[in-house]
Each structure stands twice: as structure tokens, then as C-alpha cells.
LOROGU-873423 format. One record per residue (C-alpha): residue number from 0; x, y, z; residue in three letters. Coordinates in steps of 0.05 Angstrom, whole numbers. Example, Ala and Ser with C-alpha at 12.3 -4.5 7.8 and 13.67 -1.06 7.14 Angstrom:
BEGIN
<i=0; c1=246; c2=-90; c3=156; aa=ALA>
<i=1; c1=273; c2=-21; c3=143; aa=SER>
END
This chain:
BEGIN
<i=0; c1=-413; c2=678; c3=240; aa=UNK>
<i=1; c1=-399; c2=617; c3=292; aa=UNK>
<i=2; c1=-348; c2=595; c3=313; aa=UNK>
<i=3; c1=-324; c2=517; c3=307; aa=UNK>
<i=4; c1=-327; c2=483; c3=366; aa=UNK>
<i=5; c1=-285; c2=417; c3=367; aa=UNK>
<i=6; c1=-324; c2=373; c3=414; aa=UNK>
<i=7; c1=-305; c2=316; c3=457; aa=UNK>
<i=8; c1=-348; c2=262; c3=450; aa=UNK>
<i=9; c1=-319; c2=217; c3=506; aa=UNK>
<i=10; c1=-299; c2=263; c3=545; aa=UNK>
<i=11; c1=-275; c2=217; c3=605; aa=UNK>
<i=12; c1=-209; c2=202; c3=564; aa=UNK>
<i=13; c1=-181; c2=269; c3=577; aa=UNK>
<i=14; c1=-182; c2=247; c3=661; aa=UNK>
<i=15; c1=-106; c2=257; c3=666; aa=UNK>
<i=16; c1=-90; c2=324; c3=643; aa=UNK>
<i=17; c1=-36; c2=308; c3=593; aa=UNK>
<i=18; c1=-89; c2=264; c3=551; aa=UNK>
<i=19; c1=-48; c2=196; c3=571; aa=UNK>
<i=20; c1=-103; c2=152; c3=550; aa=UNK>
<i=21; c1=-123; c2=189; c3=477; aa=UNK>
<i=22; c1=-37; c2=194; c3=458; aa=UNK>
<i=23; c1=-30; c2=111; c3=489; aa=UNK>
<i=24; c1=-104; c2=95; c3=446; aa=UNK>
<i=25; c1=-73; c2=136; c3=384; aa=UNK>
<i=26; c1=-2; c2=100; c3=381; aa=UNK>
<i=27; c1=9; c2=31; c3=329; aa=UNK>
<i=28; c1=27; c2=-34; c3=359; aa=UNK>
<i=29; c1=107; c2=-19; c3=328; aa=UNK>
<i=30; c1=106; c2=22; c3=387; aa=UNK>
<i=31; c1=90; c2=-24; c3=446; aa=UNK>
<i=32; c1=121; c2=-85; c3=411; aa=UNK>
<i=33; c1=195; c2=-63; c3=373; aa=UNK>
<i=34; c1=195; c2=-47; c3=299; aa=UNK>
<i=35; c1=135; c2=-47; c3=258; aa=UNK>
<i=36; c1=172; c2=-59; c3=191; aa=UNK>
<i=37; c1=130; c2=-128; c3=193; aa=UNK>
<i=38; c1=67; c2=-95; c3=196; aa=UNK>
<i=39; c1=71; c2=-36; c3=147; aa=UNK>
<i=40; c1=45; c2=-70; c3=91; aa=UNK>
<i=41; c1=29; c2=-23; c3=23; aa=UNK>
<i=42; c1=-55; c2=-21; c3=4; aa=UNK>
<i=43; c1=-64; c2=-65; c3=-56; aa=UNK>
<i=44; c1=-130; c2=-63; c3=-99; aa=UNK>
<i=45; c1=-130; c2=-109; c3=-138; aa=UNK>
<i=46; c1=-190; c2=-109; c3=-198; aa=UNK>
<i=47; c1=-215; c2=-163; c3=-252; aa=UNK>
<i=48; c1=-239; c2=-148; c3=-334; aa=UNK>
<i=49; c1=-259; c2=-190; c3=-369; aa=UNK>
<i=50; c1=-178; c2=-184; c3=-412; aa=UNK>
<i=51; c1=-129; c2=-173; c3=-344; aa=UNK>
<i=52; c1=-125; c2=-166; c3=-278; aa=UNK>
<i=53; c1=-101; c2=-99; c3=-250; aa=UNK>
<i=54; c1=-62; c2=-94; c3=-178; aa=UNK>
<i=55; c1=-59; c2=-31; c3=-156; aa=UNK>
<i=56; c1=-12; c2=-11; c3=-97; aa=UNK>
<i=57; c1=-3; c2=47; c3=-62; aa=UNK>
<i=58; c1=67; c2=63; c3=-44; aa=UNK>
<i=59; c1=68; c2=151; c3=-37; aa=UNK>
<i=60; c1=144; c2=174; c3=-33; aa=UNK>
<i=61; c1=186; c2=122; c3=-81; aa=UNK>
<i=62; c1=200; c2=130; c3=-131; aa=UNK>
<i=63; c1=193; c2=88; c3=-200; aa=UNK>
<i=64; c1=278; c2=67; c3=-194; aa=UNK>
<i=65; c1=253; c2=28; c3=-119; aa=UNK>
<i=66; c1=208; c2=-21; c3=-157; aa=UNK>
<i=67; c1=226; c2=-82; c3=-169; aa=UNK>
<i=68; c1=184; c2=-152; c3=-199; aa=UNK>
<i=69; c1=199; c2=-213; c3=-211; aa=UNK>
<i=70; c1=155; c2=-278; c3=-222; aa=UNK>
<i=71; c1=179; c2=-328; c3=-191; aa=UNK>
<i=72; c1=159; c2=-397; c3=-183; aa=UNK>
<i=73; c1=72; c2=-361; c3=-196; aa=UNK>
<i=74; c1=91; c2=-305; c3=-159; aa=UNK>
<i=75; c1=92; c2=-235; c3=-169; aa=UNK>
<i=76; c1=133; c2=-208; c3=-118; aa=UNK>
<i=77; c1=139; c2=-131; c3=-114; aa=UNK>
<i=78; c1=196; c2=-110; c3=-83; aa=UNK>
<i=79; c1=215; c2=-31; c3=-60; aa=UNK>
<i=80; c1=270; c2=-19; c3=-26; aa=UNK>
<i=81; c1=282; c2=52; c3=-4; aa=UNK>
<i=82; c1=346; c2=82; c3=54; aa=UNK>
<i=83; c1=325; c2=103; c3=118; aa=UNK>
<i=84; c1=341; c2=179; c3=118; aa=UNK>
<i=85; c1=379; c2=182; c3=184; aa=UNK>
<i=86; c1=368; c2=249; c3=235; aa=UNK>
<i=87; c1=429; c2=285; c3=206; aa=UNK>
<i=88; c1=381; c2=288; c3=149; aa=UNK>
<i=89; c1=326; c2=323; c3=178; aa=UNK>
<i=90; c1=391; c2=370; c3=204; aa=UNK>
<i=91; c1=358; c2=448; c3=208; aa=UNK>
<i=92; c1=287; c2=424; c3=211; aa=UNK>
<i=93; c1=281; c2=417; c3=279; aa=UNK>
<i=94; c1=270; c2=354; c3=318; aa=UNK>
<i=95; c1=222; c2=299; c3=301; aa=UNK>
<i=96; c1=176; c2=280; c3=362; aa=UNK>
<i=97; c1=122; c2=238; c3=312; aa=UNK>
<i=98; c1=141; c2=191; c3=262; aa=UNK>
<i=99; c1=66; c2=162; c3=225; aa=UNK>
<i=100; c1=79; c2=160; c3=156; aa=UNK>
<i=101; c1=148; c2=129; c3=128; aa=UNK>
<i=102; c1=178; c2=115; c3=75; aa=UNK>
<i=103; c1=203; c2=46; c3=100; aa=UNK>
<i=104; c1=224; c2=-23; c3=48; aa=UNK>
<i=105; c1=173; c2=-81; c3=34; aa=UNK>
<i=106; c1=157; c2=-134; c3=4; aa=UNK>
<i=107; c1=96; c2=-162; c3=-22; aa=UNK>
<i=108; c1=77; c2=-235; c3=-72; aa=UNK>
<i=109; c1=9; c2=-248; c3=-103; aa=UNK>
<i=110; c1=2; c2=-317; c3=-132; aa=UNK>
<i=111; c1=-15; c2=-315; c3=-202; aa=UNK>
<i=112; c1=-68; c2=-350; c3=-230; aa=UNK>
<i=113; c1=-50; c2=-387; c3=-287; aa=UNK>
<i=114; c1=-100; c2=-361; c3=-340; aa=UNK>
<i=115; c1=-43; c2=-299; c3=-339; aa=UNK>
<i=116; c1=8; c2=-285; c3=-395; aa=UNK>
<i=117; c1=61; c2=-277; c3=-352; aa=UNK>
<i=118; c1=101; c2=-252; c3=-409; aa=UNK>
<i=119; c1=61; c2=-190; c3=-425; aa=UNK>
<i=120; c1=63; c2=-163; c3=-344; aa=UNK>
<i=121; c1=75; c2=-90; c3=-345; aa=UNK>
<i=122; c1=82; c2=-43; c3=-287; aa=UNK>
<i=123; c1=66; c2=47; c3=-285; aa=UNK>
<i=124; c1=85; c2=88; c3=-223; aa=UNK>
<i=125; c1=49; c2=151; c3=-212; aa=UNK>
<i=126; c1=9; c2=201; c3=-166; aa=UNK>
<i=127; c1=46; c2=152; c3=-109; aa=UNK>
<i=128; c1=7; c2=86; c3=-137; aa=UNK>
<i=129; c1=50; c2=28; c3=-172; aa=UNK>
<i=130; c1=-10; c2=6; c3=-225; aa=UNK>
<i=131; c1=14; c2=-61; c3=-253; aa=UNK>
<i=132; c1=-36; c2=-102; c3=-308; aa=UNK>
<i=133; c1=-30; c2=-182; c3=-313; aa=UNK>
<i=134; c1=-66; c2=-189; c3=-381; aa=UNK>
<i=135; c1=-99; c2=-262; c3=-390; aa=UNK>
<i=136; c1=-87; c2=-307; c3=-445; aa=UNK>
<i=137; c1=-119; c2=-301; c3=-493; aa=UNK>
<i=138; c1=-150; c2=-385; c3=-487; aa=UNK>
<i=139; c1=-182; c2=-357; c3=-434; aa=UNK>
<i=140; c1=-210; c2=-297; c3=-440; aa=UNK>
<i=141; c1=-293; c2=-304; c3=-451; aa=UNK>
<i=142; c1=-322; c2=-311; c3=-511; aa=UNK>
<i=143; c1=-383; c2=-291; c3=-536; aa=UNK>
<i=144; c1=-426; c2=-324; c3=-581; aa=UNK>
<i=145; c1=-501; c2=-308; c3=-599; aa=UNK>
<i=146; c1=-535; c2=-382; c3=-612; aa=UNK>
<i=147; c1=-606; c2=-382; c3=-664; aa=UNK>
<i=148; c1=-671; c2=-412; c3=-639; aa=UNK>
<i=149; c1=-686; c2=-460; c3=-698; aa=UNK>
END
């Protein structure tokens, strides 16, 4: 049986015994310049079909009651608010040494095209993804016609 060995492709990064440069390069920018709440926006996919636009917003750790969707001046505004747990909430779990994932509040805004039926927008949150459907107006949907050659 062969053993699995971790390969360090750049052994020069361990020239300090505690791996100082690995730790330095493995941190978010917020740890150097302060709070990175403005830098942590959820990832978004936008898909266009013949009938609608679909927005998939990755927001794991939230619940559906944390979200608010509004249409303001031709923009879809998605807001999620969640209270950050304090250190007292971590009691009994041990001391937090490193935090790489957070459930921070955010606000995203998307300019809506004129073809979107703003009255029929719907959203569903499941499995950490907020799925927003933006149906197109009937007059903007593509019309398929076949024309006979005479």
C-alpha cells in the first residue's frame, strides 16, 4: 500500500520555521487594511432565457427571512441582514483562532433592462442559493415565424 504524501511545490516558502510567508499569503486583504465587509459580496450568476432572466446569488448560512428584495428606480436591490454572533455565543466551542467564512450582511443592486416585467419578479432561497426570476414582458419575447418562399 502506498502512502499519500503532501508535496510542497515551492519549498522556499518555508524558509521560516513557522511558515510565515504561507500564512501571510493565505490571508484576506481585510486582515491588512481593516474590516473587509465591503469586499465580501456574494457571487452571482445571471442567465438569460427566451422568457426571463435568472439571477443566482450564492449566500450560504442565511435564512429566507434575512432577505429583502425591492425594485427602486429601475434597479433590483437585494439586501440580506443577519446579526453577527458575539464571542459569548462561541462559549463552550473553544477559542476562535482563524475565521475564513462569515455570514455578513450585504446589499447588491442590479440595473433592470426595460424588458423585465417588474410586477412578476419572484425569488426562492434554497440550499444556500437565492434564485431570482425576472420574467420578460410579452412584447419583448422573441417571436418565431416561418415565412414561405413563393
